[in-house]
N, C-alpha and C positions, 0 to 999 in steps of 0.2 A: 474611382474603383468601388464597386459594390461590396457589401459585406460578404456576399458569397465568394466573390473573387479574392477578397482579402483572406478569407479562410483558406483558400486553396494555395495561397502563396506562403503559408506557414512552412518553414523549412525543416521541421522535425521529420526525420526519416520515417517511412511507412514500412512495416514488416510484411513482406509479401512471400507467398509460396506459390510455385508453379507446378501444375500437373498436366498430364496429357502430352500430345504431340501434334504438330502440324507444320506445314512448310513455312520457313522463316522464323520458327521459334528459337533455334539455337542462337541465331544472331541477336534476336531481341533479348534473350536471357543474358547474353554476354554484355549487352549495352546496359541493361538494368542493373547488373552486378556492379558496374562502374559508376552508376548515377548517384550523386550525393543525396538525393531525396528518397532513395529506395534502399532498404535493407533486405537483400534477397536471402531469405532464411534457408532456402534450398529448393529442390525440385524432384519430381518423380515421373516416370513414364506413364503411370496410371494412378488413379485415386487410391487404390488399396495399398500400393507400395508406400504411399506417403501418409498412411493412417496415423502412425505414431507422432508425426509432426503436426498433422491437422488437428489432432485432439489436444494439443498442448494448451489451448486457450489464449495464446499470445499473438496469434496472427491477426492482422488487420484487414488484409485483402487476399483472396485466392484467385489466381489467374488459371483458367482451365482451357487448354488448347484442344482443338478437334479438327479432324479432316472431313468430318461429316457436313453435308450441306443442310442438315436439319438439326434440331435441338437434341443434344446428347442427354436426354432426360434422366437416364439411369445414373450417369456420372454425376450430374448436378444433385440428384437425390442422395447419392452416396456421400458427396461432400457435405451436404446439409446434416447428415448423421454425425459427422465428426466435428463440425465447427459452425459457429454463427456468423463468421466473417463474411462480408459481401463477396460475391462471385462475379468476376468479369470473364466473359467468354471470348477466346481468341480463335479465329477461324481463318483457314486459307481459301475458303469458298463458302457460299451461302445461298439459300433460297429466299424468295421474297417474303416468306413467312417466318424466317429465322428470328428476326428482331422481335416480331410480335409474340412468337411463342416464348422467346427468352424473357420478355417482360412479364408475360403471364406466369412464368415459373419463378418470378422474383429474382431474376438475374440482373445485376446492377447495370451492365453495359455489354455490348457486343462490338468487337473491333476486328476488322478484316485485315489480315497481314498480306503484304508488308505495310508497316505503319511507322511514322516518325516516332522516335523514342519519347520525345517530349509530349506527343499526343497521348501515348500510353501512360506516361507518368501523370499527366493531367487527369486522365480517366481514373487512375488508381487513387489519386488524392480526393477526387470528387466522390468516389465510392466509399472511401474511408470516412469522410465527414458525414455522408448520408447515413452510414452505418451507426455512427455515434449518435446522430440525432434520433434515429429510430430506437436505439437502446434507451435514450433518455425519455422518449415519448412513451415507451413501453413500461416506464417506471422501474428501470433496472436499478437495483440497489447495490451500494458498495459499503463495505465495513467502515465503522467509525474509528477514527484514529484519536486515541487519548494519550497525550504526552505528559509525563510527570517530570517536573523540573524544579530544581532548587539551586540557587547560586552559591550555596555554602554546604560543605559536607557535614554529616552528622545530624541532619534534620529529620531523618527517617524516610527519605525519598524511596529507597529500595524496599523498605518494609511496606510502605504504602503501595508500591507497584505490584509486589508479589501478592499481597493480601487482596488488593482490588481485583487483579486479574483472576485469582483463584475463586473469589466470590462470584464474579461474573460467570465463570464456567460452572461452578458447583450449584450456586443458589438461584441463578437466573437463567440457566440453561443456554448460555451464549457459546457460540463457537469462538473461543478466545485464544489469542496469541500474545505472549509476553515477549517483547523484543528488547534485549539488553544492549542499549547503545552507549553504555558507559564502557567504551571500547577498550580502554587500557586496564581498568580495575573493576570490572563488573562483578557483582556478587549475587545476582538474581538466582542463578542455578543452585548455589550453595544454600541460600535461604529456603529453597524448595526441597532441599535434601537430595538433589540430583547430581549425577556425575555424567553429563552427556558426552557421547563420543564425538559429536560434530558441533561446530559453532558457526557463527556468521562468517568467520574467516574461511572456513571450508566451503561454505556456500558460494561466496563471491569469487573465490579463486577456482571453482570447478569449471571445466569447459562446457560449452553449450549454452543455449538460450534458457533463461530462467522462466519457468511456468509453475502452475499450481502443484503439479505432480512432483516436480523437482524440489520445490520448497518443502513439501510434506516429507521428503526423504532426508531432510536435514534438521527437522525439528524433533524435539523430545517430548513425549506425552507424560504428564503428571497424572497420578491416580485420580485426581478430581476432574479430569477431562481437559485441563489446560495444556496447550502446547507452548513450548518455550524455544526460542532461538537465542542461545547464550552469547555472551561477549567472547572475543578471542582469548585463548589461554595465555598468550604471551603479549605483553604491552606493545612490542615492536610490530605486531601484526595489524595493529589498529589502522595504520596508514593505508593499508590495502583495501579498506572499506571506503571506497571513494563515493563522492556525491552521486555520480551517474548510476553506479551499482546500487546504492541505497535507494535512489528514486525508483528504480525498476523493482526492487524488493518490496517497497511499500505499495507500489501499484499492484503487484501480484498478490500480496497479503490481503489487500482490501477486497480482492475478488474471491478470496478463499475463506475469510472469517467475518463474523458479525462485528467484532471489535478487536482492535490491536492496541495493547497498552505498551507504551514505549518508555523504558527507564533510561534516563540520560545522564551524562556527566555534567558537572556544574560549570560549563563553559558555553559561550555562544560561538562555537566553532562550526566548521563546514557541515558535519553530519547533523548538528543541532539545527542549523538554519534550513537544511534540506528537509528535515522532519517538520519544523514549524510551517514550512511552505504547504504542508499537506495535513496539518493538525486541525481536527474539528473541535477539540476541547483541550485546553492547556491547564493542568493542575499545577499551580505555583505553590510550593510547600514553604511555609513560614513557621517560625518558632517564637516563643516568648523571650527573646533575648535581643539586645540592641544590635550586635554585629549582624545577625541574620536579618533583622528588620531593615537595617541600612542597605544590605545587599539586595533584598527583595524589592525595595523601593527603586534602586538603580536598575534592576531587571525590568520593572514596569516601565521605566523611562526608555530603556533600550528597545523594548517591544513596541513602544509608541513610535520610536524613530524608524523601526523596521516596518511600520504600517500594519502590524499584526492586529486584527480586529479585537477591540476591547471586550466585546460580548462573548468571546470564546475563552476568556481567562477566568479561571475559578481559583481563588485563593483558598488554600487549605491550611488551617492552623493546627499544627500537631502539638500534642501534649498540652491541650488548651486549658486544662484544669490545674496545671502545675502552679504551686505557690512560690512564685519567683519575683513578686513585686510588680507584675505587669498584668493587665487584664485584656481580654479580647477586644473590648471597646477602644482601648488605647492603640491597639494594632491597626484597627480600621481608621482611626484618626490619623495615625502616622502615614499610612499608605494611601489614604483618601479613596479607598475602595472597600466594599463589603466583603467580609469573610463568608465564603459560600459553605464550607464544610469545617466542622470542628471534630478533631479526634482526641479522645481523652488519654491521659497518661495511664498506663496499665503495666504493672510489674510482670504480667504474664507475657508481654511482648518479647522482651529479651530472652526469656526462657524458651519461647517458641522458636526464636531465631537460632538459638544454639542447638535446638533439636532438629532443625531443618524442616519444620512444619509450620505453615502460616497459621496464625492464631485463629483466623476465621474458620479454619478446618479443624483445629485442635480443640477449640472451646467456643462454640457458637453462642454461648450465653455470656461471655465476657463483654464488658462495656465497650472495649475497643472493637470487638467483632460486630456488635450491634450497630455501632456507628459506621463501620466499614460496609456492612450490608446496605445501609441506607444510602451511602455514597454510590455504591454499585447500582442500586435501584435508580438513583437520580441520573446516572450516566448511561442507562440502558432502556431508553424509551421504546415503545412498540415499533414506531416508524423510524427508520434510520434517516438522519438529516442528509439531504443531498450534498454531494461533494462540490465544493466551489472550484470551478474550472480555472479561475484567474490565478495566476501565480502571484505570490505576495512579494517576492524579492527578485531583483534582477542582478545577477552576478556574472562577471566576465569569466 
């Protein structure tokens, strides 16, 4: 089997929308709706009726049906105004020049109906993969995912997440999203002084397909320009944030933001693994105490077992200047890795937390704020690192 054929046998479903009308289309639509490799998002009798769905940014292929024997150039142009998804033309008849005209108009394929369902599915998958390659060749950029993790509570993980994301938005002009995945007891919104009406629970339980516009309707904007999607209000709601829903959320977020900072719970559970699978940089927060050091070392071993790339791990030493009988060099020796960032102990931090304002915004001259801005600078290069397509973990 060739690489191209192997790609086309991938069994992830393709999100398809159908517009127009032609002989044989109702039967094909019904067959596609039942096919395991196709997610039929919907259909409309003409392009303009389907505008709201076409503009969602989540479609992978558009099937446009026509009874015309010639290229429906106006319809194809209208579809192009709404979506960049590949277009396949379905026709109940055609002229000798139809295929040539369609290719000149950058239509992915032309299929004359009636047609075997599997032939249509194969054409859809081929168009989908071609569209992905074209996007990659065009240098399509996706937002960077920065995950903040600590295997022990009280290390300052959420303080780091809120200050980092606020600095990225305020000082470095990034379109930034803070995603609170400490799903049972997340405090990110409180530390930002916000009382959001909607949380990640409301988003994942809302009906309909998730796209950029829908995501924007569930985030809350901070005065510094940062968007936040808070943790659920009730601990029991955490179980409804499933891995498939989280995976789709991260996919859409990367299309909408320059950087997504994810605050996590101190466990290697399902949501954390799903997030690691897509993480560009992992900030592993450590402190100058033996219990935290022991747990961070175990975390590094776990990450190695999970085949997480070592070059994406950044150890952050919080309260690095504390006089507690341990020095940063001893931390590096115990962990056998370099400390990438050091954050100083600063009495202004807890005051800022209690006031609901990140210290990087409340006092940009504080030692902690300076160190945090440097961290944000190091995590916000001009060119976004390309997303790794290979999945890191395989879970049943």
